[in-house]
FITOR-279859 format. One record per residue: residue in three letters; x, y, z of N, C-alpha, C in turn. Coordinates in pm, whole numbers, plus 32768, in hexadecimal, padded with zeros to 4 digits. Atoms other than C-alpha are relative to their C-alpha. Layout:
residues N
AlaXYZXYZXYZ;...
//
This chain:
residues 309
Met80AF7FF87FE77C248CC1AFBB803D804080B2;Asp801C7FD17F7B7BA38D7EB1017FD97F8C804E;Lys801A80187FA37B468CA6B2107F94802B800B;Pro80D77FF87FBE79B08C34B24A7FE680178058;Met80437FE27FB778EE8CCCB3377FD47F6D8052;His8062809F7FF478278B7BB33F80B97F8C8010;Asp7FA7803F7FAD78F58A45B3DA7FFD7F837F96;Ile803B80858057782D8964B2B87FA480277FA2;Val80797FD28026776E898AB1AE7FB47F747FBD;Val805380AB802976448879B1447FD380207F92;Ile80457FEA807D75BF8860AFF57FA77FA57FE2;Thr807780847FCF746F87B5B0167F7A80177F86;Gly80687FD4805F732B87A7AF487FD07F7A7FF4;Pro800780748009724D869EAED680477FB57F67;Thr7FBF8054807572B0857AADE27FE5804C7F7B;Ala7FF97FCF80A8730E85D1AC83804880907FF5;Thr7FDE7F7E8018738C870DACD480B2801C7FAC;Gly7F718004800D75218710AC758022802E806F;Lys7FC17FAE7F9475738721ADA9809D7FCE7FF6;Thr7F738044800976B68623AD9B805280737F92;Arg7FDD7F98804277248716AC78803E806E8039;Leu7FC57FA07FCD7720883FAD24803880228085;Ala7FA480187FB5779187CEAE69809780017FFB;Ala7F4E8014804479018775ADBA802880757FCD;Leu7FD67F8A7FE5792088B4AD2D7FFC80A88044;Val80087F9C7F9278CE8989AE4280917FB68072;Ala7F88803B7F9F79CB888FAEF8807C80487FB4;Asp7F898019802D7AC488BDADF2800780A97FDB;Arg7FEA7F6E80037AA28A42ADF880408017807B;Leu7F89800E7F7B7AFC8A1CAF7780487FFB8010;Gly7F8B809E7FDC7BFB8934AF487FBA7FA18085;Gly802280457F947B04886EB03B7FEC7F547FD4;Glu804A806F802A7A5C8713B0197F947FDE8022;Val809980047FEE79318673B0317FBF7F868055;Ile802680457F9A787085C2B1287F657FCC7FF4;Ser808C8025800C775884FBB0DD7F7E7FF28040;Ala80AB7FF27F8475E98510B17F7F9F7FF77FA7;Asp80768011805275338425B09A802A7F228066;Ser801380427FB274C582D8B15C7FE77F787FBE;Arg7FA18067802E751E81E7B07280547FD77F90;Gln7F597FDD8001764F8251AFDF806D7FAF8059;Val7F7780647FA5770381A6B10380017F747FBE;Tyr7FE4804A7FDA76C08087B080802D7FB17F5D;Lys7FAC801C806077A17FCFAF917FCE7F9F7F77;Gly805380068063773E7F3EAE3F7F8580327FCE;Met80317FB0805276388016AE318020807D7FE0;Asp7F687F97801376D6811CAD547F3280297F7F;Ile80587FC1805B75AC8149AC3F7F518047803C;Gly80AB7FF07FB97433814CAD10803680848057;Thr80057FA77F9D74DE822AADF7803880747FC9;Gly7FC47FB8805C75788324ACEF80548017804D;Lys7F5F7FD7800B76F08325AD5B803380677FCB;Asp7FEA7FC2804A774283BDAC5280B280467FF6;Leu7F8E800B7FEF789B8389ACAE806B80867FA7;Ser7F727FB380AB793A8444AB427FB680BC801F;Asp805F7F467FA1786285A4ABE18072804D8064;Tyr7FCC7FB37F85798185D5ACC4808D800C7FAC;Asp7FA57FFB804B7A9385C4AB9E800F809A7FE6;Ile801B7F3E804B7ACB8783AB5780847FF87FB6;Ile7F5F7FCF803E7BC987A7AA5880617FB77FEF;Gly7F89805E7F997CA78677AA92802B800480A2;Arg7FB4801F7F817CAE86B2ABE17F947FC9805D;Ser806C80627FA87BD285BCACDC7FD9802F8075;Val7FF780157F897B438622AE177F9E7FC3803D;Pro802680637F807B138560AF297F607FD58039;Val80A28052800279B484B1AF9080047FA08070;His7FFB80587FA479938426B0EF7F517FF6800E;Met808A80127FD3787F8357B1A17FAA7FB97F76;Val802780398076783682B2B02A808C7F4E8010;Asp7FC6807B7FE9787A8141B040802F7FC48086;Ile7F8A80197F7378BB8101B1AC7FD37F758031;Val8025806A7FC677E17FDEB1C57FAF7F6E7F9A;Asp805080528050776D7E94B1357F667FEF7FF6;Ala80A87FE5801776267E95B0877FC67F4E805A;Gly807C805D7F7175117DB6B164802D7FFE8078;Tyr80027FAE7F6C75897E5BB2AA7F90807D7FC8;Arg80747F8C801C74847F58B30A80678086807E;Tyr7FC07FA07F9275508084B3837FA280758010;Asn80607FA87FED748F819DB412804280AE8031;Val7FCD7FA2801974A582FFB4698020801D8076;Tyr7FAC7FCB7F48753682F8B60D80847FEE7FAC;Glu7F6A80448014766B8222B54A803D80747F8E;Tyr7FBF7FAE8066767F832EB4237FFF8091804B;Gln7FD77F857FD3767C845EB51380977FC08048;Arg7F3E805C7FB977DD8375B5D2802C80207F86;Asp7F9B8017808578568355B473802C80847FDB;Phe7FF37F6C805B782F84AEB400805F8051806E;Leu7F5A7FB27FD378EF8579B534806C7FC98013;Lys7FAB804B800279C1847AB537807780247F5F;Val7FBD7FEF80817A2884EEB3957FFF80B4801C;Phe80277F447FF6799D8679B3F5806680248082;Glu7FA37FA87FBE7AB2867BB4FD80707FDB7FE2;Glu7F897FEB80527BC285CFB44F800280597F79;Ile800C7F9580787B7A86BCB32680398081801F;Ser7FF17F977F937B8187ECB3FF809A8000801D;Ser7F767FE77FB77CBD8793B4B4805F7FE47FA0;Arg7FC47FB180517D6487AFB35E7FF080847FBE;Gly802D7F7E80367CEA88F3B3107F9A7FE67F94;Val803B802C80827C15886CB1FA7F7780218003;Phe80BA7FEB7FB97A8988EBB1D17FB87FCA7FA4;Pro808480887FF7798787F2B1D57F8780457FC8;Val80657FF18056787C8802B0C37FA67F977FFA;Val807A80847FF1774E8716B1237FAB80157F93;Cys805080118060768E867FB01C7F937FA47FEF;Gly805280958027754385AAB0197F6780608005;Gly80587FC17FDD73CF85C4B0247FCE7FB88070;Ser805780457F8B739184D9B1587FCA803E8064;Gly800F7F877FA472CD85DCB233804F7FB8808D;Met7FD580467FA8731D84F9B3628091803A7FFF;Tyr7F5880037FDA74A284FCB31C8017808C800A;Val7FA17F5F7FE274CF868DB2E57FB68019806A;Asp80167FBE7F7773D686BFB40A80477FE6806B;Ser7FA280497F8A74C085E6B4E08070805B7FF6;Ile7F9E7FCC800575B386C8B4707FF780BA800F;Val80347F6F800E75288816B4827FC2803F8083;Ser805E7FF77F60743F87EFB5C3805180388076;Gly7FCC7FB87F9575728836B6A47FC57F7D8087;Tyr7FF5803A7F85751B8709B783805D7F757FE5;Arg7FC68074804075BD85AFB7A37F7F7F88801A;Leu805A808A800B74CD8458B77D80347FAD8038;Val7FEA80647FBB74E08359B8397FBF7F637FFC;Gln8053805A801C74348229B7BF7FDC7F8680D1;Val803A80057F7B738081BAB90C7FC57F727FEF;Pro8046807480187318802DB8E27F997FE8803F;Leu808B800E7FA471EA7FAFB95A80167FC8806F;Asn80057FD07F8171A27F79BAB87F767F87800E;Glu806780327FF070A97E50BAAA7FAD7F9F809B;His8041804E7F99708E7DEABC337FC580B07FFE;Leu80307FA47FDE70497F77BC467F7580397FBF;Arg8050800580266F517F7FBB4D7F787F6B8026;Thr805B80657FD46E9A7E40BBE47FE28045808A;Met80457FA57FA56E7B7F1BBD1B7FB0806F7FDC;Leu80667F58804A6DEB8065BC5A7F777F9F7FD9;Ala8047804780516CFF7F50BBBD7F6C8037806C;Gly80937FE97FBA6B6F7FC0BBD0800580878063;Arg7FDE7F767FBF6BED812BBC877F7680507FAC;Ser800B7F8B80716B06824EBBF9806F805A7FD1;Leu7F967F7A80246BAA8368BB687FE1806F8030;Glu801D7FD67F956B448444BC8080637FDB804E;Glu7FAF803F7FC66C1A8350BD4280867FEE7FCB;Leu7F6E805980486D25832DBC3F804280768023;Thr7FB97F6E800A6D4184ADBC4E800C80018085;Asp7FD07FE77F456D5A84D7BDF380B67FAE7FF1;Ile7F8E80667FE06E6283BDBDB7807B80667FC6;Leu7F997FDF80436F37846EBCA7800E80C38056;Ser7FD67FA47FC66F0C85DEBD6280537FEB8061;Gln7FC280607F686FB9852EBE8E809980407FA0;Asn7F7E7FDB8039711085ADBD7A800D805D7FB6;Lys801D7FD0802470DF86C8BD138045806B7F89;Arg7F8D7FDE808B7207872DBC44800C7F987F92;Leu80178029808771A78641BB537F5F7FEA7F90;His807A8012800170338654BB4D7FCA80967FA1;Asn7FEC7F5E803F6FBC873ABA497F4A7FCF7F9C;Lys808680077FFC6E288747B9C57FE27FB37F69;Thr800B805D80446E648667B87D80137F5C8015;Asp7FD280857FCB6ED3851BB9727F5E7FCB8017;Val80537FFD7FA06D6F8536B9FE7F757FDC7F70;Asp807C800280586C908526B8BD7FBF7F8B7FC0;Thr8057806880226C3A83B1B8B4806E7FBF8087;Val7F9F807E7F7B6C92827AB9CC808A7FDB7FC6;Lys7F8B800880446D8A81FCB8E1809D805F7FEE;Arg7FAC7FA87FE66E518336B8B88019800C8097;Ala7FE17FF17F806E45836DBA3580307F88803C;Val7FB5805D7F9D6ECC820FBA81806C7FFC7FAE;Arg7F9B801680516FC48235B972803D80608051;Ala7FCF7FDD7FA170218363BA56802480078048;Ile7FF580367F5D702782D7BB98806F7F847FDC;Glu7F7880708048712781D6BAEA807580508005;Ile7F637F887FF9721682D7BA86800F8067804F;Ala7FFC7FC47F7271F183ABBBC680377FB2804D;Asp7FC680897F8472228243BC9780967FEF7FB2;Tyr7F7980208014734D81FDBBC8807080938005;Tyr7FA87F667FD873FC8373BBBF80277FD98086;Thr7FF47FB97F3B73CC8365BD5080657F6F8035;His7FD080607FE674A78205BD40806580087FCE;His7F8D8030806B7592823BBC28804580A97FE5;Pro7FBE7F4380117699838BBC1A7FF0801C7F70;Phe7FE57FE7808C76868433BAD8804C80777FE0;Asp7FEF7F3F7FFC77238559BA437FE6806C7FD8;Glu803C7F607FEA76D98689BA7F808D807C7FED;Ser7F8F7F90805F782B8758B9BC7FB6804B7FBA;Pro80427FA2803377C6884FB8FB80097FC67F6C;Phe7FCF802580B8776D87E3B757804980137FD1;Pro7F757FBF807F78798808B66C800C805C7FCB;Val80427FE4807277BF884CB5787FA580D5803D;Lys7FF77FB27FA4779589F5B6077F9D806E7FC4;Asn80367F79806177278AF3B4BA7FE77F837F8C;Pro8012802680B676BB8A20B3A27F99802B7F95;Leu80467FE9804376308A86B2617FD17FCF7FC1;Val805E805E806C751F89E6B1C57FD6802A7FAC;Thr803D7FDC808C74D289E0B0917FBF7F6E7F98;Ala80328048804D73EB8934AF7E7FD080237F8E;Val7FFC7FBE803373C08929AE567F257FD77F92;Phe808D8010800672308933ADB97FF180027F4D;Phe80397FDA8085718D8929AC4D7F5C7FDD8013;Asp8086801F7FF270118953AC307FEA7F9F7FEA;Arg8018808280156F568836AC3A800C7FA07FA0;Glu8005804280736F1387FEAAE880897FDB7FA2;Thr7F948021803A70788802AA7A80497F83805C;Arg7FB680977F83710A8719ABC87FC17F9C7F98;Arg8037806380146FE88615AB52804D7FE17F63;Gln7FEA802680857069861DA9C280BA7FD98030;Arg7FA180487FFB71AF85ECAA69803B7F7A805F;Ile8008809D7FD8718184B4AB53800F7FAF7F9B;Ser800F8087807270D7841CAA1B80807FEC7FA9;Ser7FC48018807871D98450A92480B57FBC806C;Arg7FA1806A7FFA72D883DFAA39800F7F84803F;Leu802B806E8004723A82C2AA92800C7F9C7F7E;Lys8017801F8078722E8272A91280937FD67FDA;Ala7F87803E806973B98282A8DC80207F658087;Arg7F9B806D7F73740A81BFAA617F927F577FAC;Leu801D809080117307809EA9D680417FD17F48;Glu7FA77FEA807273D180D4A87480A17FCF801B;Gly7F8C7FBE801574FD80E8A906805E7FA3804C;Gly7FB4808F7FB275587F7CA9AF7F93804080AA;Met80117FEB7F9D74677FE1AAF27FAF7F338031;Ile800A804A7FDB73B27E75AADB80817F918011;Glu7F7380767FE8751E7DA5AAD18015805A806A;Glu7FE87FE07F8575747E52ABCF7FC87FCB806E;Val8016803F7F9C74847DFCACC2800D7F4A7FCD;Gln7FFA80BD802074A77C6CAC0E80477FC38077;Arg7F86800A7FB476197CACAC9F7FE67FED8090;Leu80097FF37F9E75BF7CFBADC37F957F878023;Leu8029808A800074B67BD8ADDE80537F73800B;Ala7F9D8094800675B57AC8AD5E80677FF98052;Gly7F6E80337FA876A67B42AE607FFF800080B6;Gly8045802F7F9375CA7ADFAF627FD78036805E;Ile80647FBD7F5F74FD7BDBB0147F837FF17FD7;His8090803D7FEB73AB7B89B0567F9480847FB6;Pro80747F8D804572817C50AF767FB98030805E;Asp80567F8D7F8271D27CA4B0D4808C807E7FF1;Asp7F977FD87FEF73157D63B0F2800480AA7F88;Leu80197FBD8093731A7E24AF8B7F6B8020801D;Ile80977FB5800A718B7E5BAFDB800D805C8068;Tyr80017FB47FB771E77EE2B104803080727FFA;Tyr7FAE7F92800C72D27FF7B06D7F6E80417FB8;Gly80587FBD8029717E806AAFC3804080227F55;Leu7FE9800080C4716F810FAE31801E7FD37FC7;Glu7FC2804F806B723A808FAD4F80337F7F8011;Tyr7FE280787FE372BD7F63ADE67F8B7FB68059;Lys80A7801E7FB4714D7EFBAEAD7FC17FC37F3E;Tyr803E8006806A70B37F04AD1C80547FB67FBC;Val7FC48060805271B17E85AC6380147F68804F;Thr804680787FEB71C27D6CAD4C7FBB7FB38003;Leu805480407FE770937D18AD3B7FB47FE37F86;Tyr7FF37FDE80D5709C7D48AB9E804B7F4F7FF4;Leu7FB9809C802F71997BF8ABDC7FC97FDE801F;Leu800980927FB671077B20ACBE7F597FD17FCD;Asn80A87FE8808C6FB27B5FAB927FA380178058;Lys806A800D7FBD6EE07BDDAC8F7FB480967FBB;Met80567F7B80726E947D0CAB7980667FE87F87;Gly7F8D7FD780726EFE7D34AA2A803680967FE1;Phe7F997F8680076FD97E2DA98E7FA0809B800B;Glu80667F5B80346EC77F58A92C7FE57FFF808F;Glu806E7FED7F926E0E7F18AA6D80A4803B8075;Met7FA27FB37F966F6A7F56AB48802C80797FDC;Ala7FA77F8A80166FF38068AAA47F788080801E;Gln807B7F847FCA6E9C8126AAD57FF27FF38075;Lys80337FEE7F496E5D80E8AC3B808F803B802D;Leu7F487F927FC16FDE8163AC567FF4806A800C;Glu80307F8580026FA98271ABC67FB580528041;Val80497FB27F8F6E7182DFAC88802E8019809A;Glu7F9680237FAE6F5D826BADAC8031806D8039;Ile7FBE7FC67FFD70558339AD6A7FD980A0802C;His80577F8B801C6F6A848CAD157FE7801E80A2;Arg80307FF97F9C6EDD843AAE6F80668021807A;Phe7FA27FD97FA570368427AF22801780788001;Ala7FB37F937FFB709F8567AEB77F6E806C800F;Lys807A7FA67FE56F4A8610AF34801B800080A6;Arg7FC980337F456F918555B0AC809380668004;Gln7F807F6C7FD6710B863BB0737FE28048802E;Met80257F627FF4705C8762B0387FCC80038096;Thr80407FE57F6F6F878731B16180457FFE8079;Trp7FC17FF07F73709886D9B236806B807C7FE3;Phe7F9F7F788016717D8807B1CA7F8E807A801B;Arg80197F887FEF705388DEB1F17FC87FFC80BC;Gly7FCE80137F4A70468854B37A8073803D8043;Met7F9D7FAE7FF371628890B39F801F80998003;Glu80027F78800F715689FFB3607F7D8027804F;Arg80597FE07FA7700E8A04B43380517FF180A2;Arg7FA67FFD7F7C70FE899CB567807680787FF8;Gly7F967F6F7FC471F88AE5B54380497FDC7F92;Ile7F7F8056802F72E48A02B4327FE780A27F75;Thr7FC67F988071735B8B46B30E7FE17FA57FA3;Ile7FF3801F806F73308AA3B1CB801E80357F6A;Asn7FDC7F83808073B58B8AB0A27FEE7F9C7F86;Trp806E805E809A72F58ADAAF65805780487F79;Ile7FC57FB5809473C48B03AE3B7FD57FB87F69;Asp8055801F8083731A8AF7ACBD80367F9E7FCE;Gly7FA0806D805E738B8995AC04803380407F83;Asn800D7F9E807573458A8AAAD88089802E7FD0;Met7F797FCD8037749A8B3AAAF7805C7FB37FB3;Ser7FC8802B804975BA8AE5AA3380407FC68093;Asp7FC080877F7C76C289DEAB3A807480DA801D;Thr7FC07F9D7FD377A18B4FAB4D7FD1804A8039;Glu80407F627FB7769F8C4CABC17FDA7F908068;Lys801E80467F67762A8B1CACC9806D7FFA804E;Val7F8680047F9477978B1BAD5E801D807A801A;Asn7FC17F797FE677C08C71AD577F83803C8064;Cys807E7FB97FB576788CA2AE0F801C7FAE8071;Ile8001803D7F7D76F58B99AF17806780418033;Ile7F867FD47FC678318C26AF3C7FC08095804A;Thr803C7F6B7FF277758D8EAF5F7FBE800880AB;Lys806680417F6F76A48D0CB09E806A7FF08039;Leu7FAB805F7F7A77E88C74B14A8012807D802E;Asn7FC87F827FA878448DFDB197808E7FF87FFE;Leu7F257FEB7FD879B38DD9B149801F806F8021;Arg7FC37F797FFC7A878EADB1E080AC7FD38048;Asp7F6B80347FC77C088EC3B2517FF47FB58091;
//
């Protein structure tokens, strides 16, 4: 296999588009390994509702390694800052072995944190500073923020709330050194699988039916029985929110299934909105027709990698 010109390939797209299997096939073709970019697959014991589909990584008797799955306990609230930190560790370890990384997942913020080329810093709330800024006008806050030109941009002063947060972040950076080394992912190939709206809706509905019949309710029951607080499962949203509400007798089965289906469709629309936003910010996304065969999709991605000696 020739050497790819890109240092990573990302396979993303809205939910229920078959990303996992495609990523496994591409990684197998490249002799690579998969890194998940899914905000819920990081949790142990949350398998059916998050669509881990671990069997998809078995390719004709070979098992494609996958990272960033089952790394924290259910009940914890993992975030994008932690994801980027942990992703970079995995990326650098894989790259040091000469293995090609294939990122797979539809969590827009997680994908964005990889391909946008900037390091995230989790800036804590500064209650003392917020008290000092309380009551200031947007004009006054804009003047304060403008004193730090490097971190200032027009979106920071859309509202008083944004301006206060921007000042808070600027103040944090002033007193805390941060990593300014070049971002390790330098030339990602970003691909995304798409179906037309009606096909996507059908796939979502069919998958939800299969999950409800395939043990998703029992999975949530096990999590609750294992000591996970209902509020934590509700926090994870979608399947875990609505099945938990059903198990708490706050809605019937039919109502739960109907509302959950509507919410998943809305979630897919929000994912598409996020990806379009990435494109508007200059990130090239290569869209792949989900109706193609697996072989055609893999060949399409391999071709886009511009393999060379």
